[in-house]
C-alpha positions in Angstrom: -4.5 22.7 -43.8 -1.7 22.2 -41.1 -4.1 23.7 -38.7 -6.9 21.5 -39.3 -4.4 18.9 -38.9 -3.8 20.0 -35.2 -7.5 20.3 -34.4 -8.3 16.5 -35.6 -5.1 15.2 -33.9 -5.9 16.9 -30.3 -9.8 16.2 -31.2 -9.0 12.5 -31.2 -6.5 12.2 -28.4 -9.0 13.8 -26.3 -11.8 11.2 -27.4 -8.9 8.8 -27.0 -8.3 9.5 -23.5 -11.9 9.9 -22.5 -12.7 6.5 -23.6 -10.0 5.0 -21.7 -10.5 6.7 -18.5 -14.0 5.4 -18.7 -12.7 2.0 -19.6 -10.7 2.6 -16.2 -13.8 3.6 -14.3 -15.5 0.5 -15.3 -12.8 -1.9 -14.7 -12.0 -0.6 -11.3 -15.5 -1.1 -10.0 -15.3 -4.8 -11.6 -11.6 -5.2 -9.8 -12.9 -4.0 -6.6 -16.3 -6.3 -6.8 -14.7 -9.2 -8.5 -10.9 -9.3 -7.9 -9.9 -8.1 -4.6 -9.8 -11.7 -2.7 -11.6 -11.6 0.6 -13.1 -8.6 0.3 -16.7 -9.8 0.8 -15.6 -11.9 3.8 -13.8 -9.0 5.5 -16.7 -6.5 4.7 -19.4 -8.7 6.1 -17.1 -9.4 9.4 -16.4 -5.5 9.9 -20.1 -4.6 10.1 -20.8 -8.2 11.9 -23.6 -8.7 9.2 -24.5 -12.3 10.3 -26.0 -10.6 13.5 -28.3 -9.1 11.2 -29.8 -12.3 9.4 -31.7 -15.2 10.8 -29.3 -18.0 12.1 -27.0 -18.3 9.1 -23.4 -19.4 8.6 -20.5 -17.8 6.5 -20.0 -21.1 4.7 -19.6 -21.4 0.9 -21.6 -24.4 0.7 -24.7 -23.2 1.9 -24.1 -19.7 3.6 -24.0 -16.2 3.0 -20.9 -16.4 0.8 -22.9 -18.8 -1.5 -25.4 -16.4 -1.9 -22.9 -13.5 -2.5 -21.0 -15.7 -5.1 -24.3 -16.4 -6.8 -25.6 -12.8 -6.9 -22.2 -11.5 -8.1 -22.3 -14.1 -10.6 -25.9 -13.1 -11.5 -25.2 -9.2 -11.8 -22.3 -9.7 -14.5 -24.4 -12.0 -16.6 -23.2 -15.4 -15.6 -26.8 -16.4 -14.0 -30.1 -16.1 -15.4 -31.8 -16.4 -12.1 -30.9 -14.2 -8.6 -32.7 -16.8 -6.3 -30.5 -18.9 -4.4 -31.5 -21.4 -2.0 -29.6 -20.9 1.8 -29.5 -22.5 4.7 -31.3 -20.0 7.3 -33.0 -20.6 11.0 -32.2 -24.4 10.1 -34.1 -24.8 6.8 -33.2 -24.3 3.4 -35.2 -21.2 1.9 -34.9 -18.6 -0.9 -32.7 -15.6 0.3 -34.2 -13.0 -1.7 -37.8 -11.3 -1.6 -39.5 -10.7 -4.7 -38.7 -6.7 -4.1 -35.3 -7.7 -3.9 -34.9 -10.1 -7.1 -36.9 -6.9 -8.9 -34.3 -4.2 -7.7 -31.4 -6.6 -8.6 -32.8 -7.0 -11.8 -32.2 -3.2 -12.5 -28.9 -3.2 -11.1 -27.9 -6.3 -13.4 -29.3 -4.5 -16.5 -27.2 -1.4 -15.5 -23.9 -3.4 -14.7 -24.3 -5.4 -18.0 -24.8 -1.9 -19.8 -21.6 -0.6 -18.4 -19.7 -3.2 -19.8 -21.2 -2.9 -23.2 -20.3 0.8 -23.0 -16.8 -0.4 -21.7 -16.1 -2.6 -25.0 -17.6 0.4 -27.3 -15.3 2.6 -25.3 -12.4 0.3 -26.2 -13.2 0.3 -29.7 -13.9 4.0 -29.9 -10.1 4.2 -28.5 -8.8 2.1 -31.0 -10.3 3.7 -33.9 -8.9 7.1 -32.6 -5.5 5.5 -32.6 -6.0 4.1 -36.2 -7.1 7.3 -37.8 -4.2 9.2 -35.8 -2.0 7.4 -37.5 -3.2 7.9 -40.9 -3.5 11.6 -40.1 0.1 12.1 -38.4 1.9 9.3 -39.9 4.5 9.1 -37.1 4.2 6.8 -34.5 6.1 9.5 -32.0 3.3 12.0 -33.1 0.6 9.6 -32.3 2.0 9.1 -29.0 2.4 12.7 -28.5 -1.0 13.8 -29.4 -2.4 10.8 -27.0 -0.3 12.0 -24.1 -1.8 15.4 -24.8 -5.1 14.1 -24.7 -4.4 12.1 -21.4 -3.1 15.4 -19.7 -6.3 17.0 -20.8 -8.6 14.3 -19.4 -6.8 13.7 -16.7 -7.3 17.4 -15.0 -11.1 16.9 -15.8 -11.2 13.3 -14.0 -9.1 14.6 -11.1 -11.4 17.3 -10.6 -14.5 15.3 -10.7 -12.9 12.7 -8.2 -12.1 15.4 -5.8 -15.7 16.9 -5.8 -17.2 13.1 -5.5 -14.5 12.4 -2.7 -15.8 15.7 -0.6 -19.2 14.7 -1.3 -18.6 11.0 0.0 -16.7 12.3 3.0 -19.4 14.8 4.0 -22.5 13.4 3.4 -22.5 10.0 2.0 -26.0 9.0 3.0 -27.5 12.1 0.6 -25.1 11.1 -2.4 -26.2 7.2 -2.0 -29.7 8.4 -2.1 -29.1 10.5 -5.2 -27.1 8.2 -7.1 -30.1 5.9 -7.0 -32.7 8.6 -8.1 -30.4 9.4 -10.9 -30.1 5.6 -12.2 -33.3 4.1 -10.8 -36.8 5.5 -12.5 -38.2 3.3 -9.3 -38.2 2.9 -5.6 -37.5 -0.9 -5.8 -34.0 -0.1 -4.0 -35.8 1.2 -0.9 -35.8 -2.1 1.2 -37.0 -3.1 4.7 -34.3 -4.6 6.7 -37.0 -6.8 8.6 -38.2 -8.7 5.4 -35.2 -7.9 2.9 -31.9 -9.8 3.6 -30.1 -7.6 1.0 -29.9 -4.4 3.0 -28.4 -6.4 5.8 -25.7 -7.8 4.3 -24.8 -4.7 2.3 -24.9 -1.6 4.8 -24.5 2.1 4.1 -20.5 1.3 5.4 -20.2 -1.2 3.0 -21.4 1.1 0.1 -19.0 3.8 1.5 -15.9 1.6 1.8 -16.5 0.0 -1.6 -17.0 3.7 -3.5 -13.8 4.8 -1.7 -11.5 1.8 -3.1 -13.0 2.2 -6.4 -12.4 6.1 -6.5 -8.7 5.5 -5.3 -8.1 2.5 -7.9 -9.8 4.8 -10.2 -7.8 7.9 -9.5 -4.7 5.9 -9.1 -4.7 4.4 -12.5 -5.6 7.9 -14.3 -2.9 9.1 -12.6 -0.5 6.6 -13.6 -1.1 6.8 -17.1 -1.0 10.8 -16.7 2.7 10.1 -15.6 3.7 8.0 -18.5 2.5 11.1 -20.4 4.5 13.7 -18.7 7.5 11.1 -19.0 7.1 11.1 -23.0 6.3 14.5 -23.7 9.3 15.4 -21.2 11.7 13.2 -22.9 10.5 14.3 -26.5 10.9 18.2 -25.8 14.2 17.3 -24.5 14.9 15.3 -27.5 13.9 18.3 -29.7 16.0 20.3 -27.9 19.1 18.2 -28.4 18.3 17.8 -31.8 18.3 21.8 -32.2 21.2 22.2 -30.6 23.1 19.4 -33.0 21.8 21.3 -35.7 22.9 24.9 -34.4 26.7 23.0 -33.9 26.8 21.9 -37.7 25.7 25.3 -39.3 
């Protein structure tokens, strides 16, 4: 019975850790895309994207930043339609082509789906903790099971991040294409820079920078959790040894 309890505890701890790590991954994507002040402006200036567009400004009223803010709101589900009017070559017109709109519908489904899965992961993590509490009936034992699960899941995550980092650094273009083949079942993502403005405002360098930041933020947050787990387990082990030594003195 005690062995079964141990197996259940390890399994639930690992499930908790995987759910938390998945949550951190989606949150890292969201943080880089939405919560870094001035990120898009800096990237646009870095790659001089305005030079590849019809005459346009960076203005938040009718320029590139207005388009960007609307597009990002659309991807998160805060706007119903992607198309937005912008001042280009001295006239107001729709920024996106029909092909771009169709592709971004797929991207939106992917992004919104990831957010839904994150909510499910949070719920599953909470359920794992609740079940552990019922099984172990000790807060310290629950933390121990969760910490061990985090260490195991961190090893897997760190390995995966290492592999992805090597792939990104050596051949990002191929990795970028492979990503699209995996997550999209059509070729709408193949855009023509002569008519499709989207491919001009987010060139490959932008995606490389964004992927690197997401990977760095994700790995950093996972390693932080790992460090907290190690500290807890070491203190628990030290407290156990001190208790055993005290019992030895009493005997």
